[in-house]
Structures are given as C-alpha cells and as structure tokens.
C-alpha positions as CSV (number, residue, x, y, z in Angstrom):
1,M,125.1,106.6,124.3
2,D,127.1,105.8,121.2
3,F,125.9,102.2,121.0
4,G,124.0,101.8,117.8
5,R,124.0,105.5,116.9
6,L,124.0,106.2,113.1
7,S,124.5,109.5,111.3
8,D,122.3,108.4,108.4
9,L,118.8,107.4,109.5
10,R,117.1,107.3,106.1
11,Y,116.8,103.5,106.0
12,V,116.1,102.8,109.6
13,D,112.7,101.3,110.5
14,F,112.0,102.7,113.9
15,R,108.7,100.9,114.3
16,L,108.6,98.7,117.4
17,P,108.5,95.0,116.7
18,A,105.8,92.8,118.2
19,D,106.4,91.4,121.6
20,H,108.3,88.2,122.0
21,P,105.7,85.4,122.7
22,E,107.1,84.8,126.2
23,T,106.5,88.4,127.3
24,A,102.8,87.7,127.5
25,V,103.5,84.7,129.7
26,V,105.7,86.7,132.1
27,L,103.1,89.4,132.4
28,A,100.2,87.1,132.9
29,R,102.0,85.4,135.8
30,A,102.8,88.8,137.3
31,L,99.3,90.3,137.0
32,P,98.0,88.9,140.3
33,T,100.8,90.6,142.3
34,Q,100.8,93.8,140.3
35,P,101.1,96.8,142.8
36,A,98.5,99.4,142.7
37,P,99.5,101.6,141.1
38,P,102.5,100.2,139.2
39,A,105.5,102.4,138.8
40,V,107.0,104.3,135.8
41,Y,110.4,105.9,136.1
42,V,111.9,108.2,133.4
43,G,115.3,109.7,133.4
44,C,118.6,110.8,131.8
45,P,122.2,109.6,132.1
46,I,123.5,112.6,134.0
47,W,122.3,115.4,136.3
48,T,125.1,118.0,135.8
49,N,123.2,119.5,132.9
50,K,124.5,123.1,132.8
51,A,122.4,123.7,129.6
52,W,119.3,123.5,131.8
53,L,120.3,126.6,133.9
54,G,117.6,129.2,133.4
55,S,115.0,126.7,132.2
56,Y,114.8,123.4,134.0
57,F,117.3,124.5,136.7
58,P,117.3,127.9,138.5
59,L,120.1,130.2,137.5
60,G,123.0,130.6,139.8
61,I,122.8,127.2,141.6
62,K,125.9,125.5,142.9
63,D,127.2,122.3,141.3
64,A,126.4,120.5,144.6
65,D,122.7,121.4,144.1
66,Y,122.3,120.0,140.6
67,L,121.0,116.6,141.7
68,H,118.4,118.1,144.0
69,H,117.0,120.1,141.2
70,Y,117.3,117.3,138.7
71,A,115.2,115.1,141.0
72,R,112.4,117.8,140.8
73,Q,112.3,117.3,137.1
74,F,112.8,113.5,136.7
75,N,112.0,110.6,139.1
76,S,115.0,108.4,138.1
77,I,118.5,108.5,136.7
78,E,120.7,106.1,134.8
79,L,123.7,106.5,137.2
80,N,126.6,106.4,134.8
81,T,129.1,107.9,137.3
82,T,129.3,104.5,139.0
83,H,130.6,102.9,135.8
84,Y,133.9,104.7,136.4
85,R,134.4,104.3,140.1
86,I,132.8,102.7,143.2
87,P,131.4,105.6,145.3
88,D,132.3,106.0,148.9
89,A,129.8,106.1,151.7
90,P,129.7,110.0,152.1
91,T,129.0,110.4,148.4
92,V,126.2,107.9,148.4
93,R,124.7,109.5,151.5
94,K,124.8,112.9,149.8
95,W,123.0,111.4,146.7
96,R,120.3,109.9,148.9
97,E,119.8,113.1,150.9
98,A,119.4,115.2,147.7
99,V,116.4,113.3,146.4
100,P,112.9,112.4,147.6
101,A,112.1,108.9,148.7
102,S,110.1,108.3,145.5
103,F,113.2,108.8,143.3
104,R,115.1,105.8,142.0
105,F,118.9,105.6,141.2
106,C,119.8,102.9,138.6
107,P,123.6,102.6,138.9
108,K,125.7,101.1,136.2
109,I,128.1,98.3,137.3
110,P,131.7,99.6,137.3
111,Q,133.6,99.0,134.1
112,I,136.5,97.4,135.9
113,I,134.0,94.5,136.5
114,S,132.1,94.5,133.3
115,H,134.7,95.5,130.7
116,D,138.2,95.3,132.1
117,R,137.8,92.0,133.9
118,A,134.8,90.8,131.8
119,L,133.2,89.4,135.1
120,Y,136.3,87.3,135.8
121,N,137.7,87.4,139.3
122,A,135.4,90.2,140.2
123,D,133.6,88.9,143.3
124,D,135.3,91.2,145.8
125,L,134.8,94.3,143.6
126,T,131.1,93.4,143.2
127,T,130.6,93.0,146.9
128,S,132.2,96.3,147.5
129,F,130.0,98.0,144.9
130,C,126.8,96.4,146.2
131,R,127.6,97.4,149.8
132,A,128.1,100.9,148.7
133,L,124.7,100.9,147.1
134,E,123.1,99.9,150.3
135,G,123.5,103.5,151.4
136,L,120.9,104.5,148.8
137,G,118.2,102.8,150.9
138,P,114.7,103.0,149.3
139,T,116.0,105.2,146.4
140,L,117.9,102.2,144.9
141,G,116.2,101.1,141.8
142,H,117.7,98.5,139.5
143,A,121.5,98.5,139.0
144,F,122.4,97.4,135.5
145,L,125.2,95.3,134.1
146,Q,126.2,96.6,130.7
147,L,128.3,94.0,128.9
148,P,130.6,95.2,126.0
149,P,130.1,94.1,122.4
150,T,133.2,91.9,122.9
151,F,131.4,89.8,125.5
152,G,129.8,87.1,123.4
153,P,127.9,83.8,123.9
154,E,131.1,81.9,124.5
155,H,131.1,83.5,127.9
156,L,127.6,82.3,128.8
157,R,128.7,80.1,131.7
158,R,130.8,82.9,133.2
159,L,127.8,85.3,133.0
160,E,125.6,82.6,134.6
161,R,128.0,82.1,137.5
162,Y,128.3,85.9,138.0
163,L,124.5,86.4,138.1
164,V,123.9,83.4,140.4
165,D,126.5,84.8,142.9
166,F,125.4,88.4,142.6
167,P,124.2,89.8,145.9
168,A,120.4,89.3,146.1
169,F,119.7,92.6,147.9
170,V,120.6,94.7,144.8
171,P,118.1,94.3,141.9
172,L,120.0,93.9,138.7
173,A,119.2,94.2,135.0
174,V,121.5,92.9,132.2
175,E,122.4,94.6,128.9
176,L,123.8,92.4,126.2
177,R,125.4,94.0,123.1
178,H,127.3,91.2,121.2
179,P,125.1,90.4,118.1
180,G,125.6,86.7,118.8
181,W,123.2,86.8,121.7
182,F,120.3,87.8,119.4
183,S,121.1,86.1,116.1
184,D,120.5,82.5,117.4
185,A,116.9,82.0,118.5
186,G,117.8,79.0,120.6
187,L,120.6,80.8,122.4
188,L,118.3,83.8,123.1
189,A,115.7,81.4,124.5
190,S,118.4,79.9,126.8
191,I,119.7,83.2,128.1
192,T,116.2,84.7,128.6
193,A,115.1,81.6,130.4
194,M,118.1,81.9,132.7
195,L,117.4,85.6,133.4
196,E,113.8,84.8,134.1
197,A,114.8,82.1,136.6
198,L,117.1,84.5,138.3
199,N,114.6,87.4,138.2
200,K,116.9,89.6,136.2
201,P,115.4,91.9,133.5
202,L,117.0,91.9,130.1
203,V,117.6,95.5,129.0
204,I,115.8,96.6,125.8
205,S,117.9,99.0,123.7
206,D,116.1,101.1,121.1
207,V,119.0,102.3,118.9
208,A,119.1,103.0,115.2
209,G,122.0,100.7,114.2
210,R,121.2,97.7,116.3
211,R,117.5,96.8,115.9
212,D,118.3,93.3,117.1
213,A,118.7,94.6,120.6
214,L,115.1,95.7,120.5
215,H,114.1,92.2,121.4
216,Q,110.8,93.0,123.3
217,R,111.4,90.0,125.6
218,L,110.5,90.7,129.2
219,T,112.1,88.3,131.6
220,T,110.6,89.9,134.8
221,P,107.7,92.2,135.6
222,T,110.2,95.1,135.3
223,A,110.9,96.7,131.9
224,F,114.3,98.4,131.5
225,V,114.4,100.5,128.3
226,R,117.2,102.6,127.0
227,L,116.7,104.8,123.9
228,N,118.8,107.0,121.6
229,G,117.1,110.1,120.4
230,H,118.0,112.1,117.3
231,G,117.4,115.7,118.0
232,L,113.6,115.6,118.2
233,I,113.1,114.7,114.6
234,D,109.7,113.3,113.7
235,S,110.7,109.7,114.4
236,D,111.6,110.7,118.0
237,F,108.1,111.7,118.7
238,R,106.6,108.7,116.9
239,R,108.8,106.5,119.0
240,A,107.6,108.3,122.1
241,D,104.0,107.6,121.1
242,D,104.8,104.0,120.3
243,W,106.6,103.4,123.6
244,A,103.8,105.0,125.5
245,A,101.4,102.6,123.8
246,R,103.6,99.6,124.3
247,I,104.2,100.3,128.0
248,A,100.5,101.0,128.5
249,G,99.8,97.6,127.1
250,W,102.3,96.0,129.4
251,L,100.9,97.8,132.4
252,E,97.4,96.5,131.6
253,A,98.8,93.0,131.2
254,G,100.6,92.9,134.5
255,L,103.8,94.9,134.4
256,H,105.0,96.1,137.8
257,T,107.7,98.7,136.9
258,A,109.0,100.4,133.9
259,Y,112.3,102.3,133.6
260,V,112.7,104.5,130.5
261,F,116.0,106.3,130.0
262,I,116.4,108.8,127.1
263,H,119.8,109.7,125.5
264,Q,119.9,112.8,123.3
265,K,123.1,114.3,122.1
266,D,121.7,117.7,123.0
267,I,120.6,117.4,126.6
268,L,118.0,120.2,126.1
269,H,116.0,117.7,124.0
270,S,115.7,115.1,126.7
271,P,113.1,116.9,128.8
272,L,111.0,117.7,125.8
273,W,111.0,114.0,124.7
274,A,110.1,112.9,128.2
275,E,107.3,115.4,128.5
276,H,105.8,114.2,125.2
277,F,106.1,110.5,126.3
278,L,104.6,111.0,129.7
279,R,101.7,113.1,128.4
280,R,100.9,110.3,126.0
281,L,101.2,107.7,128.7
282,H,98.9,109.6,130.9
283,E,96.3,109.8,128.1
284,L,96.5,106.1,127.7
285,T,96.7,105.0,131.3
286,G,95.7,107.9,133.6
287,M,99.0,107.5,135.4
288,A,100.2,110.9,136.5
289,V,104.0,110.9,136.5
290,Q,105.1,114.5,136.7
291,P,106.8,115.5,133.5
292,P,109.8,117.9,133.3
293,R,108.7,121.5,133.2
294,V,110.4,124.9,132.6
295,I,110.5,126.7,136.0
296,P,109.9,130.5,136.4
297,Q,113.1,132.4,137.0
298,P,113.3,135.5,139.2
299,V,113.4,138.8,137.2
300,Q,116.4,140.8,138.2
301,G,116.5,144.6,138.1
302,S,112.8,145.2,137.6
303,L,111.2,148.2,139.3
304,F,107.7,146.9,138.9
C-alpha cells in the first residue's frame, strides 16, 4: 500500500509505541470468553503472484488455480479486489471452494461506498455487498472499511450512522487515515468508544510516514494490523519480532483473533517476512500457524 510509504527511512523510529491504556481494559474483559486456542491469521493483499511460480507456487498452474495454492501458503487474504467491484455469486462461490474452511477472507469495502460516495447514500450498495459476502460462509473473516485521507472528523456523525446501520452478519473493521482522527486525544477517545460499543475493530497501520496511525488502541478482542515492509531491511525483521512479542502479549491478556497483513513492494519478500514473524510467534506462544514454505518442484528431463 502507498499509504505512509517513504523513500527515505533514515529518521523513522520503527519501535512500537506502548499500548493505549484502554487496550488492557478491552482485553481483560475479553479474557473469560477467549477461545481455545485463539486465532492468528496472516496474509497478503493479492493471490495472483506470478513471481511465486517455481517457489511458493508450482510451475505451470493456471490462473484459476492461484487462489487454491495461495491458501496452502497463507491462512488469510486482504481481499482488495472487492474494493473495485462487488463480486457476483458465482465468483464468491469459486473463492470459497478454492480454500479450506480454516481460511479467512477479509474483503475491502468497495471504493464507490468509501471513497466516491464517502458513505453518503450508500445503503443499497452496502446491502448488495454484504449479501454477496454471505456466499463465503465460514471463510468470511472481517471485512474492512478503509476511509480516505479526505474523510475527516467533520464526518463523524455520518460514519456513526453508517456503522450503526451496517449489516450485523458481516464483521467489520474500520481504517481511519485523516490525521485529525489521531491528533486530538478527546476525539480519538470518542471514536474508539463508539467503535468499542459497536464491536468494530479500529485498524492499526504500521507505516513509515504516518506513525500516528500506529495507535495501539484495541476496541474489540480482534486486532487488525496492516504493515508496510521495505525490502527485508533490518528494520523489517525487528518489526516482525516486535509484532510477534506484542501480539503474544495480547493473546496472553485475552485477545481472541489477530489479523496481520504484510505489504511489500516485491511480493517475493512477503513470505519471508511472514515466515520470520510466525516462527517468532511460535517461540513465544507455542501457536503453530503454518508458515509459507518453498515447495519442491518436479525435475523435468532427468534420467535418474
């Protein structure tokens, strides 16, 4: 994702800030109902990764088979294709049939709703979108509403109305990008209290140029984290270690579910980051989420 991406990282402090004080309150309340085991989902923004052919994907597979093989490497996906159109029923059925029941799709709300209409007069489109998602069945994770940087605090009431009316059968996380949401502590307290009351996670964005979006305020027992990587430089791996430690702490305190989505400009770097993150998380928690792995390829033309 381009949000918060910088070309010069020399002066960026990539350390994770301390948790917001209310995060501990949310987790303590969630601990008695924590599932055993809790769930951790890790994924990328797309599955049509041709660069993985011959490493994480078998050589020679058809485009229609990419999702099937992606779901053998990752257990979730940030479904960006829904940002550009509402999928029809046959498409959704194909998606569901391509993945195991343990997989989770996290579809992005269509941009005609979030960006073009800025949530105004979008009820019918939202209903159509959510009905389409019903076809995902148990593979539906959290959808997420990514609001543009132009959608600021002056639209708080519009956002509140939209979230109150949002169909309850689709879990929804909310991503805020306008700096005004984070610069005023009182406003942030108001919006997070609203999201907590509505059981909507506030997306945490770990990006170089917008450290304010790294708010560490959980509003539900579900953490929804999006990260920009920078080509597997040292700070990428330190951040993987830090996030593994932070999520391990949240899990111990009562977190039910964590979604972690990694964005790298070179898609070949994403599986390596995920493997490092999941290995460290396993060391800290004992949770065995299968990391991406290079698969053996058939050897052609060998006589022995």
